[in-house]
C-alpha positions in Angstrom: 198.5 38.0 -31.3 195.8 35.4 -31.4 195.2 33.5 -28.2 197.0 29.5 -28.9 194.4 26.8 -29.9 194.0 24.9 -26.6 193.2 28.3 -24.6 190.5 29.2 -26.9 189.2 25.7 -26.9 189.0 25.6 -22.9 187.8 28.8 -22.4 185.1 28.6 -25.6 183.7 25.4 -23.8 183.6 26.8 -20.5 181.6 29.7 -21.6 179.6 27.1 -23.2 179.0 25.6 -19.7 178.1 29.1 -18.4 175.2 29.1 -20.5 173.9 25.9 -19.7 174.6 24.0 -22.9 177.5 20.7 -22.7 180.1 20.2 -24.8 183.3 18.1 -25.6 186.7 18.0 -27.4 185.7 15.0 -29.9 189.2 15.6 -31.8 192.5 17.0 -30.3 194.5 19.3 -32.4 197.2 21.1 -32.5 198.1 23.2 -29.1 199.3 26.4 -30.8 197.5 27.2 -33.8 195.3 23.9 -34.9 192.6 24.8 -37.4 188.6 24.4 -35.3 185.4 22.6 -36.8 182.0 22.9 -34.1 179.8 20.5 -35.3 176.3 21.6 -33.1 173.9 19.1 -32.0 170.3 20.6 -31.8 167.2 19.4 -29.9 165.4 17.6 -32.9 169.5 15.6 -33.6 169.8 18.4 -36.8 174.1 18.6 -36.8 175.5 22.3 -37.8 179.0 21.8 -39.1 181.1 25.5 -38.3 184.6 25.4 -39.6 186.7 28.4 -40.3 185.8 30.9 -42.4 187.1 32.2 -45.6 189.9 34.6 -45.6 191.3 35.7 -42.5 191.6 33.4 -39.8 190.3 36.9 -37.0 188.9 39.4 -37.0 189.6 42.6 -36.6 189.2 42.4 -33.0 190.8 39.3 -32.8 187.9 36.7 -32.8 188.1 33.4 -34.2 185.7 33.7 -37.8 183.7 30.9 -37.7 181.6 29.9 -41.3 179.0 27.2 -41.4 180.2 24.7 -43.8 177.2 22.4 -43.7 173.5 21.2 -41.9 172.6 18.1 -41.7 169.1 16.3 -40.1 169.9 13.5 -37.8 169.5 10.7 -40.6 172.2 12.7 -42.1 175.0 13.1 -40.0 177.4 10.6 -41.4 177.7 13.3 -44.2 179.1 15.8 -41.3 181.5 12.7 -40.1 182.5 12.1 -44.0 183.4 16.0 -43.8 185.5 16.4 -40.7 187.5 13.0 -42.2 187.8 14.4 -45.8 189.3 18.0 -43.6 191.5 15.9 -41.2 193.2 14.5 -44.3 193.8 18.0 -46.0 195.3 19.2 -41.6 195.5 16.6 -39.3 196.2 19.5 -37.2 192.2 20.5 -36.4 190.3 20.6 -33.1 186.9 19.2 -33.7 184.5 20.4 -30.8 180.5 19.1 -30.2 178.4 21.2 -28.7 174.7 20.3 -27.5 172.9 23.8 -28.7 169.3 24.1 -29.0 169.5 27.3 -30.4 172.1 25.8 -32.9 174.7 28.4 -32.9 177.5 26.8 -30.2 177.7 30.4 -29.4 179.8 31.3 -32.5 179.4 34.8 -33.5 179.5 33.0 -37.1 178.7 33.7 -41.1 175.6 31.4 -42.2 175.3 31.7 -45.5 176.7 28.5 -47.3 
């Protein structure tokens, strides 16, 4: 059994805050089982967008799986917004988190291959 998305989001943001990062819920989705996209903003303005990994949503330990979907320079940030807009049209229940993280991981265990 997986944790409700709203609870996972709150816990992940608390984990970020505990590590000195800032973050917000940019878009609220379905409380029970919405998918999660995480927009990570690096110090230089580069934006990384992580979304659900292909295949199973959770690993064998029950953790959400993420995949790097897009990396964009500061002046290309609108491409990240466009990708999120397309995903919302496909899945209106999804959540979007914005996390400022100089390291660029957003504290996600993610697959960085495109």
